[in-house]
N, CA, C and O of each residue as an XYZ file, in Angstrom:
848
protein
N     -53.012    -75.539    -79.076
C     -53.267    -74.485    -78.090
C     -51.966    -74.125    -77.358
O     -51.213    -75.011    -76.952
N     -51.712    -72.840    -77.196
C     -50.476    -72.400    -76.560
C     -50.492    -72.693    -75.053
O     -51.496    -72.491    -74.370
N     -49.342    -73.177    -74.559
C     -49.235    -73.471    -73.127
C     -48.894    -72.194    -72.357
O     -48.109    -71.361    -72.811
N     -49.500    -72.068    -71.195
C     -49.327    -70.845    -70.407
C     -49.195    -71.172    -68.927
O     -49.618    -72.230    -68.461
N     -48.595    -70.234    -68.203
C     -48.510    -70.323    -66.744
C     -49.028    -69.016    -66.168
O     -48.823    -67.946    -66.739
N     -49.702    -69.118    -65.029
C     -50.247    -67.933    -64.362
C     -49.435    -67.625    -63.102
O     -49.213    -68.500    -62.265
N     -49.004    -66.387    -62.981
C     -48.241    -65.917    -61.828
C     -49.086    -64.862    -61.109
O     -49.404    -63.821    -61.686
N     -49.444    -65.126    -59.871
C     -50.363    -64.239    -59.148
C     -49.657    -63.505    -58.011
O     -49.092    -64.123    -57.108
N     -49.700    -62.191    -58.073
C     -49.210    -61.343    -56.983
C     -50.356    -61.249    -55.973
O     -51.218    -60.376    -56.080
N     -50.357    -62.147    -55.004
C     -51.494    -62.284    -54.092
C     -51.769    -61.035    -53.272
O     -52.929    -60.697    -53.033
N     -50.721    -60.343    -52.836
C     -50.922    -59.139    -52.022
C     -51.598    -58.040    -52.841
O     -52.508    -57.367    -52.359
N     -51.148    -57.868    -54.072
C     -51.734    -56.874    -54.962
C     -53.183    -57.234    -55.279
O     -54.059    -56.369    -55.286
N     -53.422    -58.500    -55.537
C     -54.769    -59.010    -55.824
C     -55.702    -58.750    -54.645
O     -56.802    -58.226    -54.823
N     -55.264    -59.114    -53.447
C     -56.091    -58.988    -52.248
C     -56.504    -57.542    -51.988
O     -57.680    -57.263    -51.752
N     -55.549    -56.633    -52.030
C     -55.824    -55.245    -51.649
C     -56.706    -54.506    -52.655
O     -57.278    -53.468    -52.323
N     -56.822    -55.016    -53.854
C     -57.691    -54.396    -54.852
C     -59.035    -55.097    -54.972
O     -60.066    -54.442    -55.125
N     -59.032    -56.409    -54.904
C     -60.266    -57.172    -55.093
C     -61.218    -57.025    -53.906
O     -62.425    -57.214    -54.059
N     -60.690    -56.690    -52.720
C     -61.526    -56.603    -51.519
C     -62.577    -55.503    -51.605
O     -63.524    -55.491    -50.818
N     -62.424    -54.583    -52.547
C     -63.421    -53.528    -52.725
C     -64.663    -54.049    -53.448
O     -65.700    -53.385    -53.463
N     -64.559    -55.227    -54.041
C     -65.692    -55.865    -54.712
C     -66.200    -57.088    -53.957
O     -67.397    -57.244    -53.716
N     -65.246    -57.956    -53.590
C     -65.601    -59.220    -52.949
C     -64.645    -59.523    -51.818
O     -63.562    -58.944    -51.727
N     -65.053    -60.436    -50.959
C     -64.123    -60.982    -49.981
C     -63.154    -61.855    -50.772
O     -63.585    -62.834    -51.383
N     -61.856    -61.534    -50.783
C     -60.908    -62.256    -51.645
C     -60.960    -63.774    -51.528
O     -60.830    -64.476    -52.531
N     -61.147    -64.284    -50.319
C     -61.163    -65.741    -50.132
C     -62.404    -66.398    -50.730
O     -62.465    -67.623    -50.834
N     -63.393    -65.596    -51.123
C     -64.602    -66.153    -51.744
C     -64.418    -66.411    -53.238
O     -65.252    -67.059    -53.870
N     -63.319    -65.900    -53.797
C     -63.043    -66.094    -55.225
C     -62.286    -67.405    -55.425
O     -61.277    -67.652    -54.765
N     -62.772    -68.235    -56.327
C     -62.093    -69.486    -56.684
C     -61.088    -69.158    -57.784
O     -61.467    -68.916    -58.930
N     -59.820    -69.153    -57.432
C     -58.787    -68.717    -58.384
C     -58.670    -69.666    -59.568
O     -58.233    -69.255    -60.643
N     -59.051    -70.919    -59.393
C     -59.006    -71.849    -60.524
C     -60.073    -71.489    -61.557
O     -59.891    -71.734    -62.749
N     -61.179    -70.914    -61.105
C     -62.215    -70.456    -62.039
C     -61.751    -69.208    -62.779
O     -62.088    -69.001    -63.945
N     -60.976    -68.381    -62.090
C     -60.385    -67.203    -62.742
C     -59.451    -67.669    -63.858
O     -59.442    -67.103    -64.952
N     -58.665    -68.706    -63.567
C     -57.756    -69.266    -64.573
C     -58.538    -69.831    -65.756
O     -58.133    -69.665    -66.906
N     -59.658    -70.497    -65.475
C     -60.498    -71.054    -66.536
C     -61.079    -69.953    -67.415
O     -61.209    -70.114    -68.629
N     -61.428    -68.827    -66.783
C     -61.967    -67.689    -67.522
C     -60.931    -67.163    -68.516
O     -61.245    -66.917    -69.681
N     -59.698    -66.994    -68.046
C     -58.625    -66.523    -68.924
C     -58.365    -67.527    -70.037
O     -58.207    -67.157    -71.200
N     -58.322    -68.792    -69.665
C     -58.064    -69.857    -70.636
C     -59.102    -69.859    -71.759
O     -58.762    -69.994    -72.934
N     -60.356    -69.710    -71.384
C     -61.444    -69.721    -72.363
C     -61.401    -68.489    -73.258
O     -61.549    -68.598    -74.475
N     -61.198    -67.308    -72.655
C     -61.220    -66.055    -73.414
C     -60.018    -65.924    -74.356
O     -60.140    -65.404    -75.465
N     -58.861    -66.402    -73.899
C     -57.629    -66.229    -74.674
C     -57.187    -67.499    -75.397
O     -56.175    -67.503    -76.099
N     -57.958    -68.581    -75.220
C     -57.649    -69.868    -75.873
C     -56.231    -70.329    -75.536
O     -55.401    -70.548    -76.418
N     -55.979    -70.469    -74.230
C     -54.677    -70.888    -73.732
C     -54.816    -72.147    -72.871
O     -55.834    -72.355    -72.212
N     -53.790    -72.966    -72.890
C     -53.742    -74.168    -72.066
C     -52.942    -73.845    -70.810
O     -51.715    -73.759    -70.854
N     -53.636    -73.666    -69.697
C     -52.981    -73.289    -68.448
C     -52.319    -74.514    -67.824
O     -53.002    -75.429    -67.364
N     -51.010    -74.526    -67.810
C     -50.257    -75.653    -67.272
C     -50.041    -75.567    -65.771
O     -49.932    -76.590    -65.095
N     -49.980    -74.346    -65.247
C     -49.689    -74.183    -63.820
C     -50.164    -72.823    -63.329
O     -50.129    -71.832    -64.059
N     -50.610    -72.798    -62.076
C     -50.989    -71.551    -61.412
C     -50.079    -71.390    -60.201
O     -49.974    -72.295    -59.374
N     -49.424    -70.242    -60.099
C     -48.545    -69.974    -58.957
C     -49.076    -68.793    -58.152
O     -49.432    -67.753    -58.706
N     -49.119    -68.971    -56.865
C     -49.637    -67.972    -55.930
C     -48.480    -67.470    -55.069
O     -47.945    -68.223    -54.255
N     -48.089    -66.208    -55.240
C     -46.967    -65.614    -54.508
C     -47.505    -64.712    -53.401
O     -48.278    -63.790    -53.662
N     -47.093    -64.982    -52.170
C     -47.662    -64.233    -51.054
C     -46.647    -64.066    -49.921
O     -45.822    -64.949    -49.687
N     -46.711    -62.948    -49.232
C     -45.893    -62.737    -48.043
C     -46.677    -63.229    -46.833
O     -47.875    -62.974    -46.715
N     -45.994    -63.934    -45.939
C     -46.629    -64.525    -44.769
C     -46.398    -63.682    -43.518
O     -45.279    -63.231    -43.274
N     -47.452    -63.467    -42.722
C     -47.272    -62.744    -41.459
C     -46.553    -63.638    -40.451
O     -46.528    -64.859    -40.600
N     -45.976    -63.026    -39.438
C     -45.326    -63.793    -38.380
C     -46.381    -64.304    -37.402
O     -47.295    -63.569    -37.031
N     -46.257    -65.533    -36.995
C     -47.220    -66.112    -36.055
C     -47.166    -65.375    -34.720
O     -48.166    -65.298    -34.007
N     -45.984    -64.830    -34.383
C     -45.832    -64.098    -33.111
C     -46.637    -62.791    -33.110
O     -47.071    -62.331    -32.054
N     -46.833    -62.204    -34.274
C     -47.564    -60.940    -34.360
C     -49.066    -61.139    -34.217
O     -49.742    -60.378    -33.525
N     -49.579    -62.167    -34.877
C     -51.022    -62.437    -34.798
C     -51.252    -63.901    -35.174
O     -51.277    -64.259    -36.351
N     -51.418    -64.721    -34.166
C     -51.549    -66.168    -34.400
C     -52.796    -66.508    -35.202
O     -52.765    -67.404    -36.047
N     -53.899    -65.799    -34.945
C     -55.149    -66.084    -35.643
C     -55.025    -65.807    -37.135
O     -55.414    -66.637    -37.957
N     -54.479    -64.635    -37.490
C     -54.300    -64.285    -38.901
C     -53.361    -65.276    -39.581
O     -53.592    -65.687    -40.718
N     -52.305    -65.652    -38.871
C     -51.347    -66.613    -39.429
C     -52.033    -67.944    -39.745
O     -51.837    -68.508    -40.821
N     -52.833    -68.440    -38.807
C     -53.494    -69.736    -39.000
C     -54.537    -69.672    -40.109
O     -54.702    -70.628    -40.868
N     -55.233    -68.555    -40.203
C     -56.206    -68.391    -41.284
C     -55.508    -68.402    -42.640
O     -55.987    -68.997    -43.605
N     -54.367    -67.727    -42.683
C     -53.593    -67.688    -43.925
C     -53.118    -69.078    -44.324
O     -53.203    -69.462    -45.490
N     -52.615    -69.832    -43.343
C     -52.137    -71.190    -43.619
C     -53.280    -72.077    -44.107
O     -53.104    -72.893    -45.012
N     -54.450    -71.907    -43.497
C     -55.612    -72.705    -43.891
C     -56.021    -72.393    -45.332
O     -56.314    -73.296    -46.115
N     -56.035    -71.109    -45.667
C     -56.403    -70.682    -47.019
C     -55.410    -71.220    -48.043
O     -55.808    -71.710    -49.100
N     -54.123    -71.131    -47.734
C     -53.099    -71.615    -48.644
C     -53.179    -73.131    -48.810
O     -52.916    -73.664    -49.888
N     -53.544    -73.811    -47.733
C     -53.719    -75.261    -47.806
C     -54.835    -75.631    -48.773
O     -54.728    -76.607    -49.516
N     -55.901    -74.848    -48.757
C     -57.022    -75.080    -49.680
C     -56.574    -74.880    -51.124
O     -56.944    -75.652    -52.009
N     -55.773    -73.835    -51.359
C     -55.273    -73.594    -52.709
C     -54.407    -74.750    -53.193
O     -54.494    -75.162    -54.350
N     -53.574    -75.265    -52.302
C     -52.703    -76.379    -52.671
C     -53.504    -77.608    -53.068
O     -53.128    -78.326    -53.995
N     -54.607    -77.851    -52.371
C     -55.464    -78.990    -52.700
C     -56.068    -78.836    -54.092
O     -56.421    -79.824    -54.736
N     -56.183    -77.590    -54.552
C     -56.712    -77.331    -55.895
C     -55.621    -77.410    -56.965
O     -55.888    -77.231    -58.154
N     -54.398    -77.678    -56.528
C     -53.301    -77.796    -57.480
C     -52.526    -76.515    -57.708
O     -51.676    -76.459    -58.598
N     -52.803    -75.477    -56.915
C     -52.093    -74.206    -57.046
C     -50.749    -74.311    -56.316
O     -50.684    -74.785    -55.182
N     -49.693    -73.867    -56.972
C     -48.363    -73.879    -56.367
C     -48.185    -72.626    -55.519
O     -48.392    -71.514    -56.005
N     -47.804    -72.797    -54.259
C     -47.676    -71.681    -53.326
C     -46.209    -71.308    -53.138
O     -45.371    -72.162    -52.850
N     -45.911    -70.022    -53.304
C     -44.567    -69.502    -53.040
C     -44.712    -68.403    -51.995
O     -45.379    -67.399    -52.245
N     -44.102    -68.576    -50.838
C     -44.257    -67.614    -49.749
C     -42.943    -66.925    -49.404
O     -41.855    -67.471    -49.590
N     -43.085    -65.720    -48.900
C     -41.968    -64.954    -48.353
C     -42.395    -64.491    -46.968
O     -43.549    -64.115    -46.763
N     -41.470    -64.517    -46.021
C     -41.778    -64.100    -44.667
C     -41.866    -62.583    -44.595
O     -41.011    -61.876    -45.129
N     -42.898    -62.091    -43.936
C     -43.113    -60.657    -43.798
C     -42.422    -60.161    -42.537
O     -42.760    -60.571    -41.426
N     -41.448    -59.270    -42.722
C     -40.678    -58.759    -41.600
C     -40.467    -57.256    -41.746
O     -40.508    -56.714    -42.850
N     -40.243    -56.598    -40.621
C     -39.893    -55.183    -40.668
C     -38.436    -55.026    -40.256
O     -38.039    -55.438    -39.166
N     -37.649    -54.427    -41.136
C     -36.220    -54.334    -40.928
C     -35.737    -52.897    -41.044
O     -36.375    -52.064    -41.689
N     -34.603    -52.616    -40.411
C     -33.989    -51.312    -40.590
C     -33.378    -51.271    -41.984
O     -33.229    -52.306    -42.634
N     -33.020    -50.061    -42.445
C     -32.405    -49.942    -43.770
C     -31.128    -50.781    -43.871
O     -30.889    -51.450    -44.877
N     -30.319    -50.732    -42.820
C     -29.057    -51.472    -42.830
C     -29.310    -52.968    -42.891
O     -28.680    -53.678    -43.674
N     -30.228    -53.443    -42.070
C     -30.566    -54.866    -42.065
C     -31.172    -55.299    -43.395
O     -30.875    -56.373    -43.919
N     -32.023    -54.439    -43.918
C     -32.701    -54.744    -45.169
C     -31.707    -54.854    -46.332
O     -31.782    -55.773    -47.147
N     -30.776    -53.896    -46.388
C     -29.793    -53.909    -47.467
C     -28.906    -55.146    -47.383
O     -28.608    -55.772    -48.400
N     -28.489    -55.493    -46.175
C     -27.647    -56.667    -45.982
C     -28.396    -57.933    -46.371
O     -27.849    -58.808    -47.042
N     -29.641    -58.021    -45.949
C     -30.454    -59.205    -46.239
C     -30.667    -59.356    -47.747
O     -30.604    -60.461    -48.287
N     -30.917    -58.246    -48.406
C     -31.143    -58.299    -49.851
C     -29.865    -58.636    -50.613
O     -29.909    -59.359    -51.608
N     -28.728    -58.118    -50.152
C     -27.458    -58.431    -50.802
C     -27.163    -59.920    -50.684
O     -26.726    -60.551    -51.646
N     -27.404    -60.480    -49.497
C     -27.189    -61.910    -49.281
C     -28.122    -62.731    -50.162
O     -27.731    -63.757    -50.718
N     -29.354    -62.265    -50.279
C     -30.331    -62.952    -51.112
C     -29.901    -62.938    -52.574
O     -29.987    -63.953    -53.266
N     -29.441    -61.790    -53.031
C     -28.996    -61.651    -54.420
C     -27.825    -62.584    -54.717
O     -27.778    -63.224    -55.768
N     -26.877    -62.653    -53.772
C     -25.694    -63.493    -53.969
C     -26.032    -64.978    -53.925
O     -25.330    -65.798    -54.517
N     -27.117    -65.323    -53.216
C     -27.501    -66.735    -53.092
C     -28.171    -67.272    -54.349
O     -28.213    -68.482    -54.569
N     -28.697    -66.362    -55.176
C     -29.352    -66.774    -56.415
C     -28.321    -66.948    -57.525
O     -27.465    -66.086    -57.725
N     -28.403    -68.019    -58.216
C     -27.511    -68.248    -59.356
C     -28.180    -67.659    -60.595
O     -28.763    -68.382    -61.403
N     -28.090    -66.349    -60.731
C     -28.819    -65.648    -61.780
C     -28.013    -65.538    -63.068
O     -26.802    -65.320    -63.051
N     -28.712    -65.695    -64.172
C     -28.080    -65.441    -65.457
C     -27.997    -63.920    -65.638
O     -28.601    -63.169    -64.872
N     -27.265    -63.482    -66.629
C     -27.069    -62.044    -66.841
C     -28.388    -61.329    -67.143
O     -28.563    -60.164    -66.785
N     -29.315    -62.032    -67.805
C     -30.614    -61.440    -68.142
C     -31.431    -61.183    -66.881
O     -31.959    -60.089    -66.681
N     -31.528    -62.207    -66.033
C     -32.311    -62.070    -64.801
C     -31.704    -61.024    -63.858
O     -32.422    -60.283    -63.186
N     -30.374    -60.982    -63.825
C     -29.715    -60.064    -62.910
C     -30.025    -58.612    -63.245
O     -30.071    -57.760    -62.358
N     -30.239    -58.331    -64.538
C     -30.584    -56.973    -64.961
C     -31.905    -56.521    -64.354
O     -32.105    -55.334    -64.097
N     -32.802    -57.469    -64.126
C     -34.101    -57.137    -63.533
C     -33.960    -56.925    -62.038
O     -34.499    -55.976    -61.470
N     -33.223    -57.831    -61.416
C     -33.231    -57.919    -59.964
C     -32.394    -56.870    -59.254
O     -32.873    -56.187    -58.349
N     -31.141    -56.746    -59.670
C     -30.184    -55.959    -58.885
C     -30.592    -54.515    -58.639
O     -30.520    -54.073    -57.492
N     -31.019    -53.746    -59.647
C     -31.346    -52.337    -59.399
C     -32.484    -52.143    -58.395
O     -32.390    -51.307    -57.496
N     -33.544    -52.909    -58.553
C     -34.705    -52.734    -57.677
C     -34.498    -53.370    -56.311
O     -34.965    -52.841    -55.302
N     -33.804    -54.496    -56.272
C     -33.610    -55.205    -55.009
C     -32.742    -54.425    -54.039
O     -32.978    -54.453    -52.831
N     -31.738    -53.728    -54.559
C     -30.796    -53.011    -53.699
C     -31.141    -51.532    -53.524
O     -30.388    -50.788    -52.896
N     -32.271    -51.109    -54.075
C     -32.700    -49.719    -53.938
C     -33.425    -49.560    -52.605
O     -34.599    -49.911    -52.492
N     -32.742    -49.041    -51.610
C     -33.287    -48.905    -50.258
C     -33.668    -47.454    -49.988
O     -32.812    -46.570    -50.018
N     -34.924    -47.211    -49.728
C     -35.379    -45.858    -49.406
C     -35.026    -45.526    -47.958
O     -34.746    -46.423    -47.162
N     -35.040    -44.271    -47.626
C     -34.636    -43.813    -46.298
C     -35.778    -43.952    -45.294
O     -36.237    -42.966    -44.716
N     -36.218    -45.162    -45.101
C     -37.270    -45.444    -44.111
C     -37.348    -46.938    -43.905
O     -36.874    -47.711    -44.737
N     -37.949    -47.353    -42.788
C     -38.153    -48.769    -42.545
C     -39.151    -49.301    -43.556
O     -40.097    -48.608    -43.929
N     -38.937    -50.539    -44.000
C     -39.800    -51.115    -45.021
C     -40.222    -52.521    -44.650
O     -39.586    -53.187    -43.832
N     -41.315    -52.961    -45.273
C     -41.731    -54.343    -45.151
C     -40.933    -55.157    -46.154
O     -40.967    -54.886    -47.354
N     -40.217    -56.153    -45.660
C     -39.391    -56.982    -46.538
C     -40.257    -58.089    -47.110
O     -40.666    -59.004    -46.395
N     -40.527    -58.000    -48.381
C     -41.338    -59.022    -49.029
C     -40.549    -59.693    -50.144
O     -40.319    -60.902    -50.113
N     -40.139    -58.905    -51.124
C     -39.427    -59.489    -52.239
C     -40.326    -60.220    -53.195
O     -39.839    -60.921    -54.082
N     -41.645    -60.076    -53.042
C     -42.594    -60.815    -53.865
C     -42.496    -60.405    -55.328
O     -42.430    -61.266    -56.205
N     -42.486    -59.105    -55.603
C     -42.416    -58.633    -56.988
C     -41.173    -59.158    -57.694
O     -41.234    -59.613    -58.836
N     -40.045    -59.088    -56.993
C     -38.786    -59.543    -57.571
C     -38.835    -61.046    -57.836
O     -38.386    -61.521    -58.879
N     -39.382    -61.776    -56.884
C     -39.485    -63.237    -57.008
C     -40.319    -63.619    -58.230
O     -39.933    -64.491    -59.008
N     -41.454    -62.962    -58.388
C     -42.328    -63.241    -59.532
C     -41.616    -62.916    -60.837
O     -41.648    -63.707    -61.779
N     -40.968    -61.743    -60.895
C     -40.272    -61.322    -62.111
C     -39.210    -62.333    -62.517
O     -39.100    -62.685    -63.692
N     -38.430    -62.799    -61.549
C     -37.382    -63.780    -61.831
C     -37.985    -65.074    -62.371
O     -37.520    -65.610    -63.377
N     -39.011    -65.566    -61.704
C     -39.620    -66.831    -62.119
C     -40.242    -66.736    -63.505
O     -40.135    -67.672    -64.298
N     -40.886    -65.622    -63.804
C     -41.493    -65.466    -65.123
C     -40.425    -65.510    -66.218
O     -40.583    -66.198    -67.226
N     -39.338    -64.768    -66.005
C     -38.272    -64.724    -67.003
C     -37.607    -66.092    -67.144
O     -37.319    -66.534    -68.256
N     -37.364    -66.759    -66.016
C     -36.743    -68.084    -66.058
C     -37.580    -69.066    -66.859
O     -37.052    -69.782    -67.711
N     -38.883    -69.108    -66.594
C     -39.749    -70.056    -67.287
C     -39.814    -69.758    -68.785
O     -39.914    -70.670    -69.605
N     -39.755    -68.479    -69.127
C     -39.771    -68.092    -70.541
C     -38.493    -68.516    -71.238
O     -38.532    -69.074    -72.334
N     -37.355    -68.250    -70.602
C     -36.060    -68.587    -71.189
C     -35.897    -70.100    -71.330
O     -35.279    -70.579    -72.281
N     -36.452    -70.840    -70.382
C     -36.337    -72.308    -70.409
C     -37.371    -72.960    -71.337
O     -37.452    -74.185    -71.422
N     -38.156    -72.129    -72.031
C     -39.173    -72.629    -72.971
C     -40.233    -73.503    -72.305
O     -40.753    -74.436    -72.918
N     -40.547    -73.198    -71.054
C     -41.580    -73.940    -70.348
C     -42.975    -73.368    -70.584
O     -43.965    -73.908    -70.090
N     -43.048    -72.282    -71.337
C     -44.336    -71.670    -71.626
C     -44.277    -70.925    -72.955
O     -43.213    -70.518    -73.420
N     -45.452    -70.762    -73.546
C     -45.584    -69.937    -74.748
C     -46.124    -68.562    -74.380
O     -45.879    -67.574    -75.073
N     -46.873    -68.517    -73.264
C     -47.471    -67.261    -72.809
C     -47.361    -67.158    -71.299
O     -47.699    -68.092    -70.572
N     -46.889    -66.019    -70.843
C     -46.758    -65.742    -69.412
C     -47.915    -64.848    -68.984
O     -48.073    -63.743    -69.502
N     -48.722    -65.323    -68.043
C     -49.881    -64.570    -67.571
C     -49.617    -64.050    -66.159
O     -49.326    -64.824    -65.247
N     -49.720    -62.764    -65.994
C     -49.516    -62.131    -64.687
C     -50.833    -61.578    -64.174
O     -51.484    -60.782    -64.850
N     -51.223    -61.997    -62.980
C     -52.397    -61.396    -62.344
C     -51.886    -60.368    -61.341
O     -51.585    -60.683    -60.190
N     -51.802    -59.154    -61.808
C     -51.346    -58.007    -61.030
C     -51.497    -56.778    -61.905
O     -51.436    -56.867    -63.132
N     -51.695    -55.635    -61.277
C     -51.791    -54.396    -62.039
C     -50.599    -53.499    -61.820
O     -50.641    -52.312    -62.142
N     -49.524    -54.064    -61.268
C     -48.352    -53.293    -60.849
C     -47.409    -53.008    -62.017
O     -47.001    -53.929    -62.724
N     -47.067    -51.748    -62.217
C     -46.160    -51.346    -63.297
C     -44.733    -51.823    -63.076
O     -43.925    -51.770    -64.003
N     -44.398    -52.287    -61.877
C     -43.048    -52.781    -61.613
C     -42.688    -53.974    -62.489
O     -41.512    -54.301    -62.645
N     -43.702    -54.626    -63.063
C     -43.441    -55.810    -63.873
C     -43.156    -55.483    -65.344
O     -42.891    -56.390    -66.133
N     -43.206    -54.229    -65.714
C     -42.965    -53.840    -67.114
C     -41.591    -54.307    -67.618
O     -41.520    -54.867    -68.712
N     -40.488    -54.100    -66.860
C     -39.180    -54.565    -67.349
C     -39.129    -56.078    -67.571
O     -38.544    -56.545    -68.548
N     -39.741    -56.841    -66.663
C     -39.749    -58.300    -66.804
C     -40.519    -58.713    -68.049
O     -40.083    -59.594    -68.791
N     -41.657    -58.083    -68.278
C     -42.450    -58.382    -69.471
C     -41.656    -58.086    -70.752
O     -41.723    -58.833    -71.728
N     -40.911    -56.991    -70.722
C     -40.114    -56.616    -71.891
C     -39.069    -57.687    -72.199
O     -38.837    -58.011    -73.364
N     -38.437    -58.239    -71.157
C     -37.440    -59.281    -71.352
C     -38.073    -60.570    -71.865
O     -37.482    -61.276    -72.683
N     -39.265    -60.872    -71.387
C     -39.968    -62.073    -71.854
C     -40.342    -61.938    -73.322
O     -40.267    -62.902    -74.083
N     -40.746    -60.736    -73.710
C     -41.040    -60.481    -75.123
C     -39.769    -60.623    -75.966
O     -39.822    -61.124    -77.090
N     -38.637    -60.187    -75.428
C     -37.366    -60.323    -76.126
C     -37.009    -61.793    -76.325
O     -36.313    -62.152    -77.274
N     -37.497    -62.641    -75.411
C     -37.267    -64.084    -75.509
C     -38.281    -64.738    -76.455
O     -38.352    -65.962    -76.565
N     -39.063    -63.890    -77.135
C     -40.049    -64.316    -78.136
C     -41.175    -65.155    -77.537
O     -41.651    -66.111    -78.149
N     -41.589    -64.774    -76.326
C     -42.741    -65.380    -75.685
C     -43.825    -64.322    -75.518
O     -43.535    -63.127    -75.452
N     -45.064    -64.769    -75.451
C     -46.174    -63.839    -75.281
C     -46.366    -63.496    -73.810
O     -46.055    -64.301    -72.932
N     -46.877    -62.306    -73.549
C     -47.184    -61.893    -72.178
C     -48.612    -61.362    -72.119
O     -49.136    -60.813    -73.088
N     -49.214    -61.541    -70.965
C     -50.584    -61.067    -70.744
C     -50.745    -60.711    -69.281
O     -50.473    -61.534    -68.407
N     -51.183    -59.496    -69.006
C     -51.522    -59.125    -67.631
C     -53.036    -59.148    -67.514
O     -53.747    -58.843    -68.471
N     -53.524    -59.511    -66.337
C     -54.968    -59.580    -66.110
C     -55.263    -59.013    -64.729
O     -54.641    -59.401    -63.740
N     -56.236    -58.075    -64.672
C     -56.540    -57.454    -63.386
C     -57.881    -56.742    -63.464
O     -58.492    -56.660    -64.529
N     -58.331    -56.229    -62.322
C     -59.557    -55.440    -62.297
C     -59.207    -53.992    -62.647
O     -58.038    -53.615    -62.554
N     -60.176    -53.174    -63.043
C     -59.851    -51.785    -63.424
C     -59.150    -51.007    -62.323
O     -58.265    -50.198    -62.602
N     -59.536    -51.243    -61.076
C     -58.930    -50.527    -59.952
C     -57.480    -50.986    -59.763
O     -57.216    -52.185    -59.666
N     -56.555    -50.046    -59.713
C     -55.164    -50.372    -59.445
C     -54.417    -50.966    -60.619
O     -53.333    -51.524    -60.449
N     -54.991    -50.852    -61.820
C     -54.360    -51.425    -63.010
C     -53.489    -50.364    -63.685
O     -53.996    -49.331    -64.122
N     -52.207    -50.612    -63.767
C     -51.253    -49.655    -64.341
C     -51.553    -49.359    -65.805
O     -51.723    -50.275    -66.609
N     -51.617    -48.070    -66.148
C     -51.801    -47.672    -67.546
C     -50.603    -48.100    -68.390
O     -50.759    -48.504    -69.543
N     -49.418    -48.008    -67.814
C     -48.212    -48.383    -68.553
C     -48.231    -49.853    -68.924
O     -47.849    -50.224    -70.034
N     -48.673    -50.688    -68.001
C     -48.752    -52.123    -68.250
C     -49.717    -52.416    -69.391
O     -49.452    -53.273    -70.235
N     -50.836    -51.699    -69.411
C     -51.845    -51.926    -70.451
C     -51.436    -51.332    -71.795
O     -51.760    -51.883    -72.846
N     -50.738    -50.231    -71.758
C     -50.350    -49.577    -73.011
C     -49.263    -50.342    -73.755
O     -49.217    -50.320    -74.985
N     -48.396    -51.015    -73.019
C     -47.245    -51.668    -73.639
C     -47.455    -53.152    -73.967
O     -46.773    -53.705    -74.830
N     -48.410    -53.795    -73.266
C     -48.555    -55.246    -73.438
C     -50.033    -55.652    -73.503
O     -50.931    -54.899    -73.125
N     -50.242    -56.870    -73.995
C     -51.593    -57.410    -74.067
C     -52.169    -57.505    -72.653
O     -51.453    -57.839    -71.708
N     -53.447    -57.215    -72.513
C     -54.046    -57.227    -71.179
C     -55.486    -57.746    -71.228
O     -56.114    -57.825    -72.284
N     -55.975    -58.093    -70.041
C     -57.346    -58.584    -69.902
C     -57.934    -57.986    -68.624
O     -57.372    -58.165    -67.544
N     -59.034    -57.296    -68.737
C     -59.657    -56.659    -67.573
C     -60.793    -57.525    -67.034
O     -61.704    -57.902    -67.771
N     -60.728    -57.833    -65.739
C     -61.810    -58.540    -65.073
C     -62.875    -57.527    -64.649
O     -62.600    -56.642    -63.839
N     -64.071    -57.650    -65.184
C     -65.180    -56.825    -64.716
C     -65.821    -57.505    -63.508
O     -65.615    -58.696    -63.273
N     -66.585    -56.749    -62.760
C     -67.203    -57.301    -61.553
C     -68.063    -58.529    -61.859
O     -68.052    -59.511    -61.117
N     -68.813    -58.454    -62.975
C     -69.682    -59.582    -63.329
C     -68.880    -60.827    -63.721
O     -69.358    -61.951    -63.566
N     -67.651    -60.623    -64.234
C     -66.790    -61.763    -64.558
C     -66.413    -62.515    -63.288
O     -66.506    -63.740    -63.224
N     -65.986    -61.757    -62.277
C     -65.537    -62.382    -61.041
C     -66.696    -62.944    -60.228
O     -66.513    -63.861    -59.427
N     -67.885    -62.394    -60.434
C     -69.071    -62.941    -59.752
C     -69.309    -64.387    -60.186
O     -69.845    -65.196    -59.429
N     -68.903    -64.694    -61.412
C     -69.046    -66.062    -61.921
C     -67.949    -66.978    -61.387
O     -68.015    -68.198    -61.540
N     -66.935    -66.374    -60.756
C     -65.815    -67.149    -60.228
C     -65.899    -67.343    -58.716
O     -64.944    -67.804    -58.090
N     -67.038    -66.994    -58.136
C     -67.216    -67.203    -56.706
C     -67.291    -68.691    -56.405
O     -67.731    -69.484    -57.237
N     -66.859    -69.059    -55.210
C     -66.968    -70.450    -54.792
C     -68.441    -70.831    -54.729
O     -69.295    -69.975    -54.500
N     -68.738    -72.081    -54.926
C     -70.107    -72.538    -55.077
C     -71.015    -72.156    -53.908
O     -72.163    -71.764    -54.116
N     -70.502    -72.269    -52.676
C     -71.353    -71.963    -51.522
C     -71.737    -70.484    -51.487
O     -72.800    -70.128    -50.978
N     -70.869    -69.624    -52.028
C     -71.194    -68.197    -52.070
C     -72.257    -67.919    -53.123
O     -73.124    -67.069    -52.917
N     -72.202    -68.620    -54.243
C     -73.206    -68.448    -55.290
C     -74.589    -68.835    -54.756
O     -75.589    -68.193    -55.080
N     -74.634    -69.872    -53.950
C     -75.910    -70.347    -53.407
C     -76.510    -69.352    -52.432
O     -77.729    -69.302    -52.266
N     -75.659    -68.555    -51.782
C     -76.129    -67.576    -50.807
C     -76.695    -66.321    -51.476
O     -77.462    -65.578    -50.864
N     -76.309    -66.089    -52.745
C     -76.717    -64.857    -53.412
C     -78.040    -65.024    -54.159
O     -78.524    -64.075    -54.776
């Protein structure tokens, strides 16, 4: 059985899945089991990438987020967080340049990161870096032969270049998402798996199933 790793864009997942279910009611390990069963893959690791709010902005939301992430960690999910901040264009560009220089990137990874990371639009932005972080990690794990198949839970077309590089490294790629917010480009170019509402209903946490 081919070994695989799951990379989850938590912000993208949350904002789309909330139209069907309360996101925290979904057991992400059951979602991983669903993919594993359908695609006959051995899931070695699940990574959850998320931007964290500042405790100064809303202490209650911050504590709820920490509690939720703690629960995921107990399930064996690896958590990767980025601090959520609002920066001016000048501050943002400087911060991103410093971040880029701090990473010891190979020439392959740098091709993914540099153009998008330093592209600053003429407006204040939320500094997350989540997409870039996921793209780098996926490519790194593929190049290091730590996986046979890279699974992305996100419908964002921004990951198309990273997927292309992983395919060039002769590894398989698979995106998995709900129909809402799922990029046509991502589905047209690479293998994909669509979660239907009834699929995710089977992935609800046990106490939620008992209530229904």
